[in-house]
LUMLO-102867 format. One record per residue (C-alpha): residue number from 1; residue in three letters; x, y, z. Coordinates in pm, 1 decimal. Example, Ala and Ser with C-alpha at 12.3 -4.5 7.8 and 13.67 -1.06 7.14 Angstrom:
2
+-----+-----+----------+----------+----------+
|   n | res |       xx |       yy |       zz |
+-----+-----+----------+----------+----------+
|   1 | ala |   1230.0 |   -450.0 |    780.0 |
|   2 | ser |   1367.0 |   -106.0 |    714.0 |
+-----+-----+----------+----------+----------+
This chain:
337
+-----+-----+----------+----------+----------+
|   n | res |       xx |       yy |       zz |
+-----+-----+----------+----------+----------+
|   1 | met |   8658.5 |  11694.7 |  -3686.9 |
|   2 | arg |   8493.4 |  12001.5 |  -3837.0 |
|   3 | asp |   8399.1 |  12350.2 |  -3723.4 |
|   4 | ser |   8099.5 |  12559.3 |  -3824.8 |
|   5 | gly |   8169.8 |  12825.3 |  -4085.7 |
|   6 | gln |   8005.3 |  13067.9 |  -3843.5 |
|   7 | leu |   8323.4 |  13055.4 |  -3633.3 |
|   8 | phe |   8532.4 |  13140.7 |  -3936.7 |
|   9 | leu |   8306.3 |  13434.1 |  -4019.8 |
|  10 | met |   8344.6 |  13572.6 |  -3667.7 |
|  11 | val |   8724.5 |  13559.7 |  -3688.5 |
|  12 | his |   8712.1 |  13701.0 |  -4042.4 |
|  13 | gln |   8510.4 |  14000.4 |  -3921.0 |
|  14 | ala |   8749.6 |  14047.8 |  -3627.7 |
|  15 | met |   9051.4 |  14047.6 |  -3860.1 |
|  16 | leu |   8890.2 |  14309.4 |  -4081.6 |
|  17 | ala |   8805.5 |  14525.6 |  -3779.6 |
|  18 | ala |   9164.7 |  14489.5 |  -3654.4 |
|  19 | gly |   9297.7 |  14605.0 |  -3992.3 |
|  20 | leu |   9475.9 |  14279.4 |  -4085.4 |
|  21 | asp |   9561.3 |  14196.9 |  -4447.0 |
|  22 | val |   9310.1 |  13910.2 |  -4478.3 |
|  23 | asp |   9383.3 |  13858.3 |  -4849.8 |
|  24 | ala |   9749.1 |  13791.6 |  -4773.0 |
|  25 | ile |   9650.7 |  13543.4 |  -4501.9 |
|  26 | tyr |   9414.2 |  13354.8 |  -4732.7 |
|  27 | arg |   9671.3 |  13345.1 |  -5014.4 |
|  28 | arg |   9918.3 |  13177.4 |  -4781.6 |
|  29 | ile |   9677.0 |  12893.3 |  -4706.9 |
|  30 | gly |   9525.1 |  12873.2 |  -5055.7 |
|  31 | phe |   9174.8 |  12953.1 |  -4939.3 |
|  32 | asp |   8910.2 |  13152.7 |  -5124.1 |
|  33 | pro |   8617.3 |  13233.6 |  -4890.1 |
|  34 | asn |   8411.2 |  13355.2 |  -5186.6 |
|  35 | lys |   8382.8 |  12997.7 |  -5312.6 |
|  36 | his |   8188.6 |  12881.7 |  -5006.5 |
|  37 | asp |   7871.8 |  12980.5 |  -4824.8 |
|  38 | met |   8045.6 |  12999.4 |  -4488.3 |
|  39 | arg |   7717.8 |  13000.1 |  -4293.8 |
|  40 | glu |   7652.7 |  12643.9 |  -4416.2 |
|  41 | tyr |   8012.6 |  12528.4 |  -4465.3 |
|  42 | arg |   8197.1 |  12316.8 |  -4206.4 |
|  43 | thr |   8574.8 |  12349.4 |  -4219.9 |
|  44 | leu |   8824.2 |  12080.4 |  -4121.7 |
|  45 | his |   8941.0 |  12151.6 |  -3767.3 |
|  46 | glu |   9297.6 |  12057.5 |  -3865.7 |
|  47 | leu |   9311.1 |  12355.7 |  -4103.9 |
|  48 | gln |   9312.0 |  12591.5 |  -3805.9 |
|  49 | leu |   9682.5 |  12528.0 |  -3756.4 |
|  50 | gln |   9765.9 |  12650.5 |  -4107.9 |
|  51 | phe |   9530.7 |  12945.5 |  -4066.0 |
|  52 | trp |   9685.4 |  13065.4 |  -3739.3 |
|  53 | gln |  10039.5 |  13012.0 |  -3865.8 |
|  54 | ala |   9961.6 |  13235.4 |  -4163.4 |
|  55 | thr |   9787.1 |  13491.9 |  -3941.5 |
|  56 | glu |  10085.2 |  13508.5 |  -3705.0 |
|  57 | thr |  10323.0 |  13554.5 |  -3998.8 |
|  58 | val |  10120.1 |  13825.7 |  -4171.7 |
|  59 | ser |  10038.3 |  14015.2 |  -3852.0 |
|  60 | gly |  10379.0 |  13967.8 |  -3688.8 |
|  61 | asp |  10190.6 |  13908.1 |  -3363.0 |
|  62 | ala |  10258.5 |  13592.3 |  -3161.3 |
|  63 | asp |   9951.4 |  13665.1 |  -2945.5 |
|  64 | ile |   9716.4 |  13760.1 |  -3229.9 |
|  65 | gly |   9427.8 |  13556.6 |  -3086.0 |
|  66 | leu |   9423.4 |  13767.8 |  -2771.6 |
|  67 | his |   9437.9 |  14091.8 |  -2970.3 |
|  68 | leu |   9151.0 |  13982.2 |  -3195.9 |
|  69 | cys |   8920.8 |  13920.2 |  -2897.3 |
|  70 | pro |   8802.3 |  14284.5 |  -2857.6 |
|  71 | his |   8703.3 |  14281.5 |  -3226.3 |
|  72 | leu |   8513.2 |  13951.0 |  -3223.1 |
|  73 | pro |   8139.3 |  13994.4 |  -3285.0 |
|  74 | val |   7893.6 |  13820.3 |  -3054.0 |
|  75 | tyr |   7788.0 |  13478.4 |  -3185.9 |
|  76 | arg |   7451.3 |  13540.9 |  -3351.4 |
|  77 | gly |   7169.1 |  13393.3 |  -3554.2 |
|  78 | glu |   7192.5 |  13024.0 |  -3473.6 |
|  79 | ile |   6982.6 |  12772.3 |  -3287.5 |
|  80 | leu |   7202.2 |  12787.9 |  -2975.9 |
|  81 | glu |   7118.6 |  13156.5 |  -2938.3 |
|  82 | tyr |   6746.8 |  13082.8 |  -2970.2 |
|  83 | leu |   6772.0 |  12812.4 |  -2704.0 |
|  84 | met |   6930.6 |  13057.8 |  -2459.9 |
|  85 | leu |   6676.2 |  13332.1 |  -2533.4 |
|  86 | ser |   6372.3 |  13107.6 |  -2481.7 |
|  87 | cys |   6498.4 |  12890.1 |  -2194.4 |
|  88 | pro |   6315.6 |  12895.8 |  -1855.0 |
|  89 | thr |   6644.4 |  12969.0 |  -1674.4 |
|  90 | ala |   6999.3 |  13043.8 |  -1783.2 |
|  91 | gly |   7105.8 |  12716.6 |  -1618.7 |
|  92 | glu |   6873.9 |  12511.0 |  -1841.6 |
|  93 | gly |   6980.9 |  12714.6 |  -2141.2 |
|  94 | leu |   7350.6 |  12648.6 |  -2079.8 |
|  95 | asp |   7278.7 |  12279.1 |  -2029.8 |
|  96 | arg |   7112.7 |  12262.3 |  -2372.9 |
|  97 | val |   7380.3 |  12476.0 |  -2540.6 |
|  98 | phe |   7652.0 |  12233.2 |  -2432.9 |
|  99 | lys |   7435.6 |  11935.8 |  -2527.9 |
| 100 | tyr |   7422.2 |  12066.5 |  -2885.3 |
| 101 | leu |   7766.4 |  12228.1 |  -2896.2 |
| 102 | arg |   7867.6 |  11998.6 |  -3179.0 |
| 103 | leu |   7656.3 |  12218.0 |  -3408.5 |
| 104 | val |   7932.5 |  12476.3 |  -3361.0 |
| 105 | ser |   8235.3 |  12244.7 |  -3353.3 |
| 106 | asp |   8323.5 |  11877.8 |  -3324.5 |
| 107 | ala |   8633.7 |  11974.0 |  -3128.6 |
| 108 | ile |   8481.8 |  12171.8 |  -2840.1 |
| 109 | gln |   8385.8 |  11961.3 |  -2538.2 |
| 110 | ala |   8239.5 |  12152.0 |  -2244.1 |
| 111 | arg |   8062.9 |  12062.6 |  -1920.9 |
| 112 | leu |   7896.8 |  12247.8 |  -1633.6 |
| 113 | gln |   7997.5 |  12197.5 |  -1270.9 |
| 114 | val |   7872.5 |  12376.9 |   -959.2 |
| 115 | asp |   8098.3 |  12409.8 |   -654.4 |
| 116 | asp |   7950.8 |  12609.1 |   -362.7 |
| 117 | asn |   7888.1 |  12954.4 |   -513.4 |
| 118 | thr |   8088.0 |  12896.5 |   -830.6 |
| 119 | leu |   7968.5 |  12776.2 |  -1171.9 |
| 120 | arg |   8253.5 |  12620.7 |  -1365.2 |
| 121 | ile |   8243.3 |  12580.4 |  -1742.8 |
| 122 | ser |   8525.4 |  12334.1 |  -1808.4 |
| 123 | gly |   8640.9 |  12143.3 |  -2110.7 |
| 124 | val |   8860.7 |  12106.3 |  -2412.6 |
| 125 | val |   8862.3 |  12353.8 |  -2699.7 |
| 126 | thr |   9095.9 |  12157.3 |  -2925.7 |
| 127 | lys |   9280.1 |  11830.0 |  -2876.6 |
| 128 | leu |   9536.5 |  11919.5 |  -3140.2 |
| 129 | lys |   9877.3 |  12004.7 |  -2997.2 |
| 130 | ala |  10053.2 |  12301.5 |  -3156.4 |
| 131 | pro |  10159.4 |  12638.6 |  -3008.6 |
| 132 | gln |   9953.1 |  12834.5 |  -3263.6 |
| 133 | leu |   9628.8 |  12673.9 |  -3148.5 |
| 134 | arg |   9647.4 |  12890.3 |  -2835.5 |
| 135 | his |   9463.1 |  13142.6 |  -3053.9 |
| 136 | thr |   9171.2 |  12899.9 |  -3098.2 |
| 137 | glu |   9153.8 |  12847.5 |  -2722.2 |
| 138 | ile |   9168.6 |  13219.4 |  -2636.0 |
| 139 | cys |   8916.0 |  13328.9 |  -2900.1 |
| 140 | thr |   8674.3 |  13047.1 |  -2814.1 |
| 141 | ile |   8679.9 |  13113.1 |  -2439.8 |
| 142 | his |   8638.7 |  13487.4 |  -2494.5 |
| 143 | gly |   8355.4 |  13418.0 |  -2742.5 |
| 144 | met |   8174.8 |  13194.8 |  -2492.0 |
| 145 | ile |   8189.0 |  13466.7 |  -2228.5 |
| 146 | arg |   8054.7 |  13729.5 |  -2469.6 |
| 147 | phe |   7778.3 |  13494.6 |  -2584.6 |
| 148 | val |   7652.9 |  13417.5 |  -2232.0 |
| 149 | arg |   7686.5 |  13776.7 |  -2111.9 |
| 150 | glu |   7491.9 |  13914.1 |  -2409.3 |
| 151 | leu |   7206.2 |  13663.5 |  -2378.5 |
| 152 | thr |   7167.6 |  13708.2 |  -2003.1 |
| 153 | asp |   7146.6 |  14089.5 |  -2017.0 |
| 154 | gly |   7490.0 |  14127.9 |  -1861.6 |
| 155 | gln |   7401.4 |  13923.5 |  -1550.5 |
| 156 | leu |   7716.0 |  13711.9 |  -1584.1 |
| 157 | arg |   7957.6 |  13782.2 |  -1295.7 |
| 158 | leu |   8291.5 |  13654.6 |  -1420.0 |
| 159 | leu |   8528.8 |  13534.5 |  -1146.0 |
| 160 | gln |   8825.2 |  13379.6 |  -1326.5 |
| 161 | val |   8945.2 |  13234.0 |  -1655.3 |
| 162 | arg |   9192.1 |  12946.3 |  -1670.5 |
| 163 | leu |   9375.7 |  12866.8 |  -1994.0 |
| 164 | arg |   9576.5 |  12563.7 |  -2101.1 |
| 165 | cys |   9815.6 |  12778.2 |  -2304.2 |
| 166 | ala |  10114.4 |  12971.5 |  -2172.5 |
| 167 | arg |  10120.0 |  13348.0 |  -2126.4 |
| 168 | ile |  10287.3 |  13563.1 |  -2393.4 |
| 169 | ser |  10157.6 |  13917.9 |  -2347.6 |
| 170 | pro |  10174.4 |  14097.0 |  -2008.9 |
| 171 | gln |   9937.9 |  13961.2 |  -1743.0 |
| 172 | ala |   9752.9 |  14292.0 |  -1718.2 |
| 173 | glu |   9660.3 |  14271.1 |  -2087.4 |
| 174 | tyr |   9485.7 |  13935.7 |  -2045.5 |
| 175 | asp |   9307.1 |  14051.3 |  -1730.1 |
| 176 | arg |   9185.3 |  14365.9 |  -1907.4 |
| 177 | ile |   9063.0 |  14192.5 |  -2223.7 |
| 178 | phe |   8885.3 |  13910.6 |  -2035.8 |
| 179 | gly |   8764.4 |  14139.5 |  -1756.2 |
| 180 | cys |   8885.2 |  13909.3 |  -1475.2 |
| 181 | pro |   9201.4 |  13738.2 |  -1346.7 |
| 182 | val |   9347.6 |  13492.9 |  -1599.7 |
| 183 | ser |   9579.4 |  13201.5 |  -1515.6 |
| 184 | phe |   9781.6 |  12985.3 |  -1753.7 |
| 185 | asp |   9931.0 |  12638.3 |  -1804.5 |
| 186 | gln |   9616.9 |  12476.5 |  -1658.4 |
| 187 | pro |   9515.0 |  12110.8 |  -1720.6 |
| 188 | glu |   9211.2 |  12231.1 |  -1916.0 |
| 189 | ser |   9032.8 |  12551.4 |  -2013.0 |
| 190 | glu |   8784.2 |  12680.5 |  -1756.8 |
| 191 | ile |   8554.2 |  12977.7 |  -1701.0 |
| 192 | arg |   8449.3 |  13046.8 |  -1340.7 |
| 193 | ile |   8123.4 |  13238.7 |  -1290.3 |
| 194 | asp |   7905.6 |  13331.2 |   -990.5 |
| 195 | arg |   7646.7 |  13049.9 |   -965.9 |
| 196 | ser |   7359.9 |  13300.6 |   -934.2 |
| 197 | leu |   7358.5 |  13306.1 |  -1315.1 |
| 198 | leu |   7192.3 |  12961.7 |  -1315.6 |
| 199 | asp |   6868.7 |  13104.2 |  -1175.9 |
| 200 | phe |   6846.4 |  13401.2 |  -1411.1 |
| 201 | arg |   6520.5 |  13404.7 |  -1613.2 |
| 202 | pro |   6566.3 |  13550.5 |  -1961.6 |
| 203 | pro |   6310.3 |  13827.2 |  -2035.3 |
| 204 | arg |   6190.1 |  13641.9 |  -2345.4 |
| 205 | cys |   6170.7 |  13292.7 |  -2194.8 |
| 206 | asn |   5894.4 |  13087.4 |  -2352.3 |
| 207 | ala |   5846.3 |  12719.5 |  -2272.6 |
| 208 | glu |   5674.2 |  12641.5 |  -2602.9 |
| 209 | leu |   5941.9 |  12810.4 |  -2812.4 |
| 210 | phe |   6209.8 |  12641.9 |  -2600.9 |
| 211 | arg |   6068.8 |  12298.5 |  -2695.0 |
| 212 | val |   6050.6 |  12396.0 |  -3064.3 |
| 213 | his |   6408.2 |  12521.5 |  -3063.7 |
| 214 | glu |   6532.7 |  12206.6 |  -2892.4 |
| 215 | glu |   6355.4 |  11987.7 |  -3147.8 |
| 216 | leu |   6525.0 |  12185.6 |  -3424.8 |
| 217 | ala |   6863.4 |  12153.3 |  -3254.4 |
| 218 | ala |   6814.4 |  11777.7 |  -3213.7 |
| 219 | ser |   6720.5 |  11747.8 |  -3581.1 |
| 220 | arg |   7030.8 |  11933.9 |  -3693.0 |
| 221 | leu |   7251.8 |  11724.6 |  -3466.5 |
| 222 | ser |   7097.2 |  11409.5 |  -3610.5 |
| 223 | asn |   7181.9 |  11533.9 |  -3959.9 |
| 224 | leu |   7545.5 |  11572.6 |  -3855.6 |
| 225 | trp |   7557.3 |  11214.3 |  -3727.0 |
| 226 | arg |   7416.1 |  11094.9 |  -4059.7 |
| 227 | gln |   7675.4 |  11294.6 |  -4250.8 |
| 228 | asp |   7944.1 |  11143.1 |  -4028.9 |
| 229 | leu |   7838.9 |  10796.3 |  -4143.6 |
| 230 | ile |   7850.4 |  10900.9 |  -4508.8 |
| 231 | asp |   8195.7 |  11053.7 |  -4459.5 |
| 232 | arg |   8319.5 |  10732.5 |  -4294.9 |
| 233 | ile |   8192.6 |  10526.4 |  -4586.9 |
| 234 | arg |   8361.4 |  10759.7 |  -4836.7 |
| 235 | ala |   8683.9 |  10724.6 |  -4636.9 |
| 236 | val |   8659.3 |  10345.6 |  -4677.1 |
| 237 | phe |   8604.0 |  10393.3 |  -5050.2 |
| 238 | ser |   8909.7 |  10620.1 |  -5074.7 |
| 239 | arg |   9132.7 |  10347.0 |  -4926.2 |
| 240 | arg |   9039.4 |  10096.1 |  -5194.6 |
| 241 | val |   9266.3 |  10044.3 |  -5495.0 |
| 242 | glu |   8977.4 |   9949.3 |  -5724.0 |
| 243 | phe |   8600.6 |   9908.2 |  -5708.4 |
| 244 | met |   8542.2 |   9595.4 |  -5913.3 |
| 245 | asp |   8391.5 |   9409.5 |  -5620.4 |
| 246 | cys |   8301.7 |   9664.7 |  -5353.0 |
| 247 | gln |   8018.7 |   9520.5 |  -5145.7 |
| 248 | leu |   7813.4 |   9668.9 |  -4863.0 |
| 249 | glu |   7904.8 |   9372.8 |  -4643.1 |
| 250 | asp |   8277.9 |   9450.4 |  -4677.2 |
| 251 | val |   8231.0 |   9817.7 |  -4590.2 |
| 252 | ala |   8004.3 |   9731.1 |  -4295.1 |
| 253 | arg |   8276.5 |   9505.1 |  -4159.4 |
| 254 | glu |   8533.1 |   9785.7 |  -4178.7 |
| 255 | leu |   8291.6 |  10017.6 |  -3996.3 |
| 256 | asp |   8223.7 |   9750.7 |  -3731.4 |
| 257 | leu |   7852.8 |   9748.0 |  -3819.5 |
| 258 | ser |   7620.5 |   9471.6 |  -3929.2 |
| 259 | pro |   7507.7 |   9495.3 |  -4294.6 |
| 260 | arg |   7148.0 |   9524.4 |  -4179.5 |
| 261 | leu |   7228.5 |   9816.6 |  -3944.7 |
| 262 | leu |   7430.2 |   9992.6 |  -4214.8 |
| 263 | arg |   7140.8 |   9963.8 |  -4460.8 |
| 264 | tyr |   6903.7 |  10103.9 |  -4198.2 |
| 265 | lys |   7132.9 |  10396.1 |  -4111.1 |
| 266 | leu |   7173.2 |  10483.2 |  -4478.8 |
| 267 | ser |   6796.1 |  10474.5 |  -4531.9 |
| 268 | gln |   6761.2 |  10712.3 |  -4235.9 |
| 269 | ala |   7016.5 |  10938.5 |  -4406.2 |
| 270 | gly |   6806.2 |  10936.8 |  -4723.3 |
| 271 | thr |   7051.4 |  10745.7 |  -4941.1 |
| 272 | thr |   7168.3 |  10394.3 |  -5032.1 |
| 273 | phe |   7500.2 |  10216.8 |  -5051.4 |
| 274 | ser |   7466.8 |  10188.0 |  -5429.9 |
| 275 | asp |   7407.7 |  10563.1 |  -5466.7 |
| 276 | leu |   7709.1 |  10651.0 |  -5251.0 |
| 277 | leu |   7931.0 |  10411.2 |  -5442.9 |
| 278 | ala |   7813.8 |  10543.4 |  -5780.5 |
| 279 | asp |   7872.9 |  10903.4 |  -5670.2 |
| 280 | phe |   8220.3 |  10820.5 |  -5544.7 |
| 281 | arg |   8312.1 |  10637.3 |  -5866.6 |
| 282 | met |   8185.2 |  10930.1 |  -6074.0 |
| 283 | ile |   8387.4 |  11184.9 |  -5873.4 |
| 284 | leu |   8697.7 |  10964.6 |  -5894.2 |
| 285 | ala |   8657.7 |  10919.6 |  -6270.4 |
| 286 | arg |   8617.6 |  11294.4 |  -6327.0 |
| 287 | arg |   8924.3 |  11366.4 |  -6113.9 |
| 288 | leu |   9138.8 |  11113.1 |  -6300.6 |
| 289 | leu |   9023.5 |  11245.2 |  -6636.5 |
| 290 | thr |   9100.6 |  11608.5 |  -6558.0 |
| 291 | arg |   9409.6 |  11577.0 |  -6337.6 |
| 292 | thr |   9599.9 |  11286.5 |  -6493.3 |
| 293 | asp |   9691.7 |  11146.1 |  -6834.9 |
| 294 | glu |   9586.6 |  10792.8 |  -6740.0 |
| 295 | arg |   9454.7 |  10577.4 |  -7024.3 |
| 296 | leu |   9076.4 |  10550.5 |  -7035.4 |
| 297 | asp |   9094.3 |  10172.3 |  -7006.0 |
| 298 | asp |   9295.7 |  10208.3 |  -6681.3 |
| 299 | ile |   9049.0 |  10463.6 |  -6542.2 |
| 300 | ala |   8764.7 |  10227.2 |  -6623.6 |
| 301 | tyr |   8938.3 |   9948.0 |  -6431.4 |
| 302 | val |   9026.8 |  10164.1 |  -6127.7 |
| 303 | thr |   8668.8 |  10289.5 |  -6097.4 |
| 304 | gly |   8529.7 |   9937.1 |  -6098.5 |
| 305 | phe |   8423.5 |   9860.2 |  -6456.1 |
| 306 | ser |   8512.8 |   9526.8 |  -6612.9 |
| 307 | glu |   8475.6 |   9664.5 |  -6966.0 |
| 308 | pro |   8565.3 |  10010.7 |  -7102.4 |
| 309 | ser |   8233.9 |  10015.3 |  -7288.7 |
| 310 | ser |   8045.4 |   9988.5 |  -6956.4 |
| 311 | phe |   8249.8 |  10278.9 |  -6821.2 |
| 312 | tyr |   8172.3 |  10489.4 |  -7133.4 |
| 313 | arg |   7798.3 |  10429.9 |  -7097.2 |
| 314 | ala |   7796.4 |  10502.0 |  -6722.6 |
| 315 | phe |   8002.9 |  10818.6 |  -6761.7 |
| 316 | lys |   7776.4 |  10947.8 |  -7038.6 |
| 317 | arg |   7479.7 |  10882.3 |  -6807.6 |
| 318 | trp |   7650.6 |  11069.6 |  -6521.5 |
| 319 | thr |   7767.3 |  11378.7 |  -6707.9 |
| 320 | gly |   7604.2 |  11384.0 |  -7050.7 |
| 321 | leu |   7951.0 |  11361.0 |  -7209.5 |
| 322 | thr |   8178.9 |  11076.6 |  -7309.5 |
| 323 | pro |   8502.4 |  11046.2 |  -7109.4 |
| 324 | ile |   8700.5 |  11184.1 |  -7405.4 |
| 325 | gln |   8466.9 |  11481.1 |  -7445.0 |
| 326 | tyr |   8480.9 |  11551.9 |  -7071.8 |
| 327 | arg |   8862.1 |  11540.2 |  -7061.9 |
| 328 | glu |   8900.0 |  11764.2 |  -7366.5 |
| 329 | ala |   8643.0 |  12017.2 |  -7241.7 |
| 330 | his |   8816.9 |  12054.7 |  -6908.1 |
| 331 | arg |   9158.2 |  12082.2 |  -7067.4 |
| 332 | val |   9025.2 |  12373.1 |  -7275.3 |
| 333 | glu |   8891.3 |  12534.9 |  -6956.3 |
| 334 | gln |   9228.3 |  12499.0 |  -6782.6 |
| 335 | val |   9419.1 |  12645.8 |  -7079.6 |
| 336 | ser |   9181.0 |  12944.2 |  -7110.9 |
| 337 | ala |   9199.5 |  13007.2 |  -6735.0 |
+-----+-----+----------+----------+----------+
């Protein structure tokens, strides 16, 4: 599971506004945000545990997620915002937002329910079980509320928030920060809102723009599904000991797909099995050359070449260097660094 880098940027900005030592936090988890374009980057959801553990340690605050909430910026500049702004009613907008919520995170699962005069936004923020992930739950729920309130011109009438996590800070602090009564140790996270919000018509609603925005959201979601397939294939590659006889039919069997369907899905993703395999073998060869002292003949065998000479030719075609030249060049870089 992965999360949009946009979520990281929001928390990053909140930490800066709260005066936290962000450099110390990132050093603890070995992360350099300057190496990634976080607006396009999708982080592994599992890394949140390490991040929050480091943040708790550096801040000395066991309820740091709650105390970051007032500093969190409103979620901005993405297709979900445009859907809400152009939707015919807030109810339709929320329905589409949750339909495409995977653009924000693979881990968040939300649904809308209407009981009498109450709109309930229920779901799971993270399925991972660890005390520190309470911060993910609290920040996400607070962020959802801010997002909806901002895009409905403050029409949201918040009735109650229910959290899966336990309470740490005084009750009054949660109620003040969320702006409503908060309960804890619930089966799932839930936001309760006055149902009148469903009928609210955004001032900039535009049926034509709404259709355009939904088409764009559907296209982006489709791209994620295609990337999922590629990641699953690479995971199969990574489990293999060698690549001497790696066939599409074998990989399709492991993915529980027919070879024909796998070929079709890869064509839809704009690639081929042969290209993915060649890329993986190249990356593996480069890693072995720069991070190990394995003999070149052994690297050739592991990456699927029957003859070292075939490996030499392929590697020169991939990188413009022979394996020996590549290894020596990167050793010089590591020494000078």
